[in-house]
KOLKOLMAR-59091 format. One line per field, with one value per residue: residue number from 1; residue in one letter; z negated, y negated, x of N, C-alpha, C in turn. Coordinates in nm, 2 decimals, always signed. Atoms other than C-alpha are relative to their C-alpha. Example, Ala and Ser with C-alpha at 12.3 -4.5 7.8 and 13.67 -1.06 7.14 Angstrom:
seq: (1	2)
type: (a	s)
n_up: (+0.00	+0.00)
n_north: (+0.12	+0.11)
n_east: (+0.09	-0.09)
ca_up: (-0.78	-0.71)
ca_north: (+0.45	+0.11)
ca_east: (+1.23	+1.37)
c_up: (+0.00	-0.08)
c_north: (-0.12	-0.11)
c_east: (+0.09	-0.08)
//
This chain:
seq: (1	2	3	4	5	6	7	8	9	10	11	12	13	14	15	16	17	18	19	20	21	22	23	24	25	26	27	28	29	30	31	32	33	34	35	36	37	38	39	40	41	42	43	44	45	46	47	48	49	50	51	52	53	54	55	56	57	58	59	60	61	62	63	64	65	66	67	68	69	70	71	72	73	74	75	76	77	78	79	80	81	82	83	84	85	86	87	88	89	90	91	92	93	94	95	96	97	98	99	100	101	102	103	104	105	106	107	108	109	110	111	112	113	114	115	116	117	118	119	120	121	122	123)
type: (m	e	f	k	e	n	q	a	i	y	l	q	i	a	n	r	f	f	e	n	i	l	k	k	e	w	q	s	g	d	k	i	p	s	i	r	d	m	a	v	e	f	e	v	n	p	n	t	t	m	r	t	f	n	y	l	q	e	k	g	i	i	y	n	k	r	g	i	g	y	f	l	a	e	d	g	f	e	k	t	i	a	l	k	k	e	q	f	v	e	e	e	l	p	a	f	l	r	t	m	k	l	l	g	l	s	l	d	d	l	k	a	y	a	a	r	y	a	g	a	s	v	n)
n_up: (+0.12	+0.03	+0.05	+0.10	-0.06	+0.07	-0.04	-0.14	-0.06	-0.02	+0.12	+0.03	-0.08	+0.06	+0.13	-0.05	-0.03	+0.14	+0.07	-0.09	+0.04	+0.14	+0.01	-0.08	-0.12	-0.10	+0.06	-0.07	-0.15	-0.07	-0.10	+0.04	-0.09	-0.07	+0.04	-0.07	+0.06	+0.13	-0.03	-0.02	+0.13	+0.10	-0.07	-0.01	-0.11	+0.00	+0.07	+0.16	+0.02	-0.04	+0.12	+0.11	-0.04	+0.01	+0.14	+0.05	-0.05	+0.08	+0.13	-0.03	+0.02	-0.13	-0.11	-0.14	-0.10	-0.13	-0.11	+0.05	+0.09	+0.13	+0.09	+0.14	+0.02	+0.08	+0.15	+0.00	+0.13	+0.12	-0.03	+0.03	+0.14	+0.07	-0.04	+0.07	+0.13	+0.01	-0.02	+0.12	+0.10	-0.02	-0.03	+0.07	+0.13	+0.09	+0.03	+0.08	+0.12	+0.04	+0.02	+0.13	+0.12	+0.03	+0.05	+0.14	-0.02	+0.02	-0.08	+0.06	-0.07	-0.14	+0.01	+0.02	-0.12	-0.09	+0.05	-0.04	-0.13	-0.05	-0.09	-0.11	-0.11	-0.06	-0.14)
n_north: (+0.01	-0.11	+0.06	-0.07	-0.04	+0.05	+0.14	+0.01	+0.03	+0.15	+0.07	-0.03	+0.09	+0.14	+0.01	+0.02	+0.15	+0.07	-0.01	+0.10	+0.12	+0.03	-0.01	+0.13	-0.04	+0.08	+0.12	+0.08	+0.06	-0.09	-0.09	-0.14	-0.09	-0.02	-0.12	-0.12	-0.03	-0.06	-0.14	-0.08	-0.01	-0.09	-0.11	+0.00	+0.07	+0.14	+0.03	+0.01	+0.13	+0.11	+0.01	+0.07	+0.14	+0.06	+0.02	+0.11	+0.12	+0.01	+0.05	+0.14	-0.01	+0.02	+0.07	-0.04	+0.11	-0.07	-0.01	+0.02	-0.10	+0.01	+0.07	+0.00	+0.14	+0.10	-0.04	-0.14	-0.06	+0.02	-0.08	-0.13	-0.01	-0.01	-0.12	-0.11	-0.01	-0.04	-0.15	-0.06	+0.00	-0.08	-0.13	-0.07	+0.02	-0.08	-0.14	+0.02	+0.02	-0.13	-0.09	+0.05	-0.04	-0.13	-0.02	+0.08	+0.11	+0.13	+0.12	+0.02	-0.10	+0.05	+0.11	-0.05	-0.06	+0.11	+0.05	-0.09	-0.01	+0.12	+0.01	-0.09	+0.06	-0.05	-0.04)
n_east: (+0.08	+0.08	+0.12	+0.07	+0.12	+0.11	+0.03	+0.00	-0.13	-0.02	-0.03	-0.14	-0.09	+0.03	-0.09	-0.13	+0.00	+0.00	-0.14	-0.07	+0.03	-0.04	-0.15	-0.05	-0.06	+0.06	+0.03	+0.13	-0.03	-0.08	+0.05	-0.03	-0.01	+0.12	+0.08	-0.09	-0.12	+0.04	+0.04	-0.11	-0.09	+0.08	+0.05	+0.15	+0.07	+0.00	+0.14	+0.00	-0.07	+0.11	+0.10	-0.08	-0.01	+0.14	+0.04	-0.08	+0.06	+0.13	-0.03	-0.08	-0.14	-0.06	+0.09	-0.06	-0.01	+0.02	-0.11	-0.14	-0.01	+0.04	-0.08	+0.03	+0.07	-0.07	+0.02	+0.00	-0.06	+0.09	+0.12	-0.04	+0.00	+0.14	+0.08	-0.06	+0.05	+0.13	-0.01	-0.07	+0.09	+0.12	-0.02	-0.10	-0.01	+0.08	-0.07	-0.11	+0.04	+0.04	-0.13	-0.06	+0.07	-0.01	-0.12	-0.04	-0.09	+0.06	-0.06	-0.13	-0.10	-0.03	-0.09	-0.13	-0.05	-0.03	-0.13	-0.10	+0.00	+0.01	-0.10	+0.01	+0.03	+0.12	-0.02)
ca_up: (-8.76	-8.95	-9.02	-9.31	-9.24	-9.50	-9.33	-8.98	-8.77	-8.67	-9.03	-9.09	-8.81	-8.95	-9.29	-9.10	-8.96	-9.32	-9.44	-9.14	-9.25	-9.62	-9.58	-9.35	-9.06	-8.87	-8.94	-8.87	-8.49	-8.40	-8.10	-8.20	-8.00	-7.72	-7.76	-7.51	-7.69	-8.03	-7.87	-7.76	-8.09	-8.29	-8.03	-8.00	-7.74	-7.64	-7.74	-8.11	-8.10	-7.95	-8.25	-8.48	-8.30	-8.29	-8.67	-8.74	-8.52	-8.69	-9.02	-8.87	-8.92	-8.56	-8.25	-7.88	-7.63	-7.30	-7.06	-7.30	-7.59	-7.96	-8.24	-8.61	-8.73	-8.91	-9.24	-9.15	-9.45	-9.70	-9.53	-9.55	-9.91	-10.00	-9.80	-9.95	-10.30	-10.24	-10.10	-10.40	-10.66	-10.50	-10.38	-10.57	-10.91	-11.04	-10.99	-11.13	-11.44	-11.47	-11.46	-11.74	-11.96	-11.91	-11.99	-12.30	-12.13	-12.25	-12.08	-12.32	-12.19	-11.84	-11.94	-12.08	-11.76	-11.55	-11.74	-11.68	-11.33	-11.26	-11.08	-10.84	-10.48	-10.29	-9.95)
ca_north: (-10.44	-10.16	-10.23	-10.12	-9.94	-10.13	-10.46	-10.58	-10.61	-10.97	-11.07	-10.89	-11.08	-11.41	-11.32	-11.32	-11.66	-11.78	-11.65	-11.85	-12.15	-12.13	-12.05	-12.38	-12.18	-12.36	-12.73	-12.96	-13.04	-12.74	-12.53	-12.17	-11.87	-11.79	-11.53	-11.30	-11.34	-11.26	-10.95	-10.83	-10.90	-10.72	-10.46	-10.52	-10.60	-10.96	-10.96	-10.89	-11.17	-11.39	-11.32	-11.42	-11.75	-11.81	-11.75	-11.98	-12.23	-12.20	-12.27	-12.60	-12.44	-12.44	-12.63	-12.58	-12.84	-12.70	-12.58	-12.64	-12.40	-12.37	-12.60	-12.61	-12.89	-13.18	-13.05	-12.69	-12.63	-12.77	-12.58	-12.26	-12.31	-12.38	-12.08	-11.84	-11.96	-11.91	-11.56	-11.48	-11.59	-11.41	-11.10	-11.01	-11.18	-10.99	-10.65	-10.80	-10.92	-10.58	-10.40	-10.65	-10.56	-10.20	-10.22	-10.44	-10.72	-11.07	-11.42	-11.45	-11.11	-11.25	-11.57	-11.37	-11.15	-11.46	-11.61	-11.31	-11.31	-11.67	-11.66	-11.39	-11.51	-11.49	-11.30)
ca_east: (+10.95	+10.80	+10.43	+10.22	+9.89	+9.69	+9.70	+9.64	+9.94	+9.88	+9.88	+10.20	+10.35	+10.19	+10.37	+10.70	+10.62	+10.55	+10.89	+11.05	+10.86	+10.92	+11.29	+11.29	+11.43	+11.16	+11.11	+10.79	+10.78	+11.01	+10.92	+10.86	+10.93	+10.67	+10.40	+10.59	+10.91	+10.75	+10.58	+10.90	+11.08	+10.80	+10.74	+10.37	+10.12	+10.12	+9.75	+9.84	+10.08	+9.82	+9.59	+9.88	+9.92	+9.53	+9.51	+9.80	+9.65	+9.31	+9.50	+9.67	+10.01	+10.10	+9.98	+10.00	+10.12	+9.97	+10.23	+10.51	+10.45	+10.38	+10.51	+10.52	+10.27	+10.41	+10.24	+10.30	+10.52	+10.27	+9.98	+10.18	+10.25	+9.89	+9.77	+10.03	+9.95	+9.59	+9.65	+9.89	+9.62	+9.33	+9.50	+9.81	+9.79	+9.48	+9.67	+9.98	+9.80	+9.62	+9.96	+10.09	+9.80	+9.83	+10.20	+10.17	+10.36	+10.29	+10.37	+10.65	+10.80	+10.77	+10.94	+11.24	+11.26	+11.24	+11.53	+11.72	+11.65	+11.66	+11.99	+11.88	+11.85	+11.52	+11.56)
c_up: (-0.03	-0.07	-0.10	+0.06	-0.08	+0.03	+0.14	+0.05	+0.02	-0.13	-0.06	+0.07	-0.06	-0.13	+0.04	+0.04	-0.12	-0.05	+0.08	-0.04	-0.13	-0.03	+0.09	+0.11	+0.12	-0.07	+0.07	+0.14	+0.07	+0.08	-0.05	+0.12	+0.08	-0.04	+0.06	-0.07	-0.14	+0.02	+0.02	-0.13	-0.09	+0.06	-0.01	+0.12	-0.01	-0.06	-0.15	-0.03	+0.02	-0.12	-0.11	+0.02	-0.02	-0.16	-0.06	+0.05	-0.07	-0.14	+0.00	-0.03	+0.12	+0.09	+0.13	+0.08	+0.15	+0.09	-0.06	-0.11	-0.14	-0.09	-0.13	-0.03	-0.10	-0.15	-0.01	-0.12	-0.12	+0.02	-0.03	-0.14	-0.08	+0.04	-0.07	-0.15	-0.03	+0.02	-0.13	-0.12	+0.01	+0.02	-0.08	-0.16	-0.08	-0.02	-0.08	-0.16	-0.08	-0.05	-0.14	-0.10	-0.03	-0.06	-0.12	+0.02	-0.04	+0.08	-0.06	+0.05	+0.13	+0.00	-0.01	+0.13	+0.11	-0.03	+0.04	+0.15	+0.09	+0.11	+0.12	+0.13	+0.07	+0.15	+0.06)
c_north: (+0.11	-0.06	+0.10	+0.03	-0.05	-0.15	-0.01	-0.05	-0.14	-0.08	+0.03	-0.09	-0.15	-0.01	-0.03	-0.14	-0.08	+0.00	-0.11	-0.14	-0.05	+0.02	-0.13	+0.04	-0.08	-0.12	-0.07	-0.05	+0.10	+0.09	+0.14	+0.09	+0.03	+0.13	+0.13	+0.03	+0.07	+0.14	+0.09	+0.03	+0.09	+0.12	+0.03	-0.05	-0.15	-0.05	-0.01	-0.11	-0.11	-0.03	-0.06	-0.15	-0.07	-0.02	-0.11	-0.14	-0.05	-0.07	-0.13	+0.02	-0.02	-0.07	+0.03	-0.13	+0.08	+0.01	-0.01	+0.10	-0.03	-0.08	+0.01	-0.13	-0.07	+0.04	+0.16	+0.07	+0.00	+0.09	+0.15	+0.03	+0.02	+0.13	+0.13	+0.00	+0.04	+0.15	+0.07	+0.01	+0.09	+0.15	+0.08	-0.04	+0.07	+0.14	-0.02	-0.02	+0.13	+0.09	-0.06	+0.05	+0.14	+0.03	-0.06	-0.11	-0.12	-0.12	-0.02	+0.10	-0.05	-0.11	+0.05	+0.08	-0.11	-0.07	+0.08	+0.01	-0.13	-0.03	+0.08	-0.09	+0.05	+0.02	+0.06)
c_east: (-0.08	-0.14	-0.06	-0.13	-0.12	-0.02	+0.02	+0.14	+0.02	+0.03	+0.13	+0.08	-0.01	+0.09	+0.15	+0.02	+0.00	+0.13	+0.09	-0.03	+0.05	+0.15	+0.06	+0.09	-0.07	-0.06	-0.13	+0.05	+0.09	-0.08	+0.02	-0.01	-0.14	-0.06	+0.06	+0.13	-0.02	-0.05	+0.11	+0.08	-0.06	-0.05	-0.14	-0.05	-0.01	-0.13	+0.00	+0.07	-0.08	-0.10	+0.08	+0.00	-0.13	-0.02	+0.09	-0.04	-0.13	+0.03	+0.06	+0.14	+0.09	-0.10	+0.05	+0.00	-0.02	+0.11	+0.12	+0.02	-0.05	+0.09	-0.04	-0.05	+0.09	-0.02	+0.00	+0.05	-0.09	-0.12	+0.03	+0.01	-0.13	-0.07	+0.07	-0.03	-0.14	-0.02	+0.07	-0.12	-0.12	+0.04	+0.10	+0.00	-0.09	+0.06	+0.12	-0.04	-0.07	+0.11	+0.06	-0.07	+0.01	+0.14	+0.03	+0.09	-0.08	+0.07	+0.14	+0.10	+0.03	+0.10	+0.15	+0.05	+0.03	+0.13	+0.11	+0.04	+0.01	+0.11	-0.01	-0.05	-0.12	+0.04	-0.12)
//
């Protein structure tokens, strides 16, 4: 995984977890890969991966069964959607709306573009 310099690595790893959850690759109650396995996959120090797991656990998205591993919480999907929506509205939407204004794009313009790209798959 190539990391961006403008965001903490553990948050970038968390975003990958969010993708897995939102794509339903991980279902409620599923065991997720271990801290060590994730550290190897992302080629980072296990302490960095541990920060990711702690962050997700604080948000209630994953939980730990001592001695067994980490699992996706029963409401992990819903909590992920809520968190990502909040992040989008607070972090990305203001810049997006500013750019729209600078370019003279209206909401109707966006609707037309959205209709054009509605068939595009999300990967």
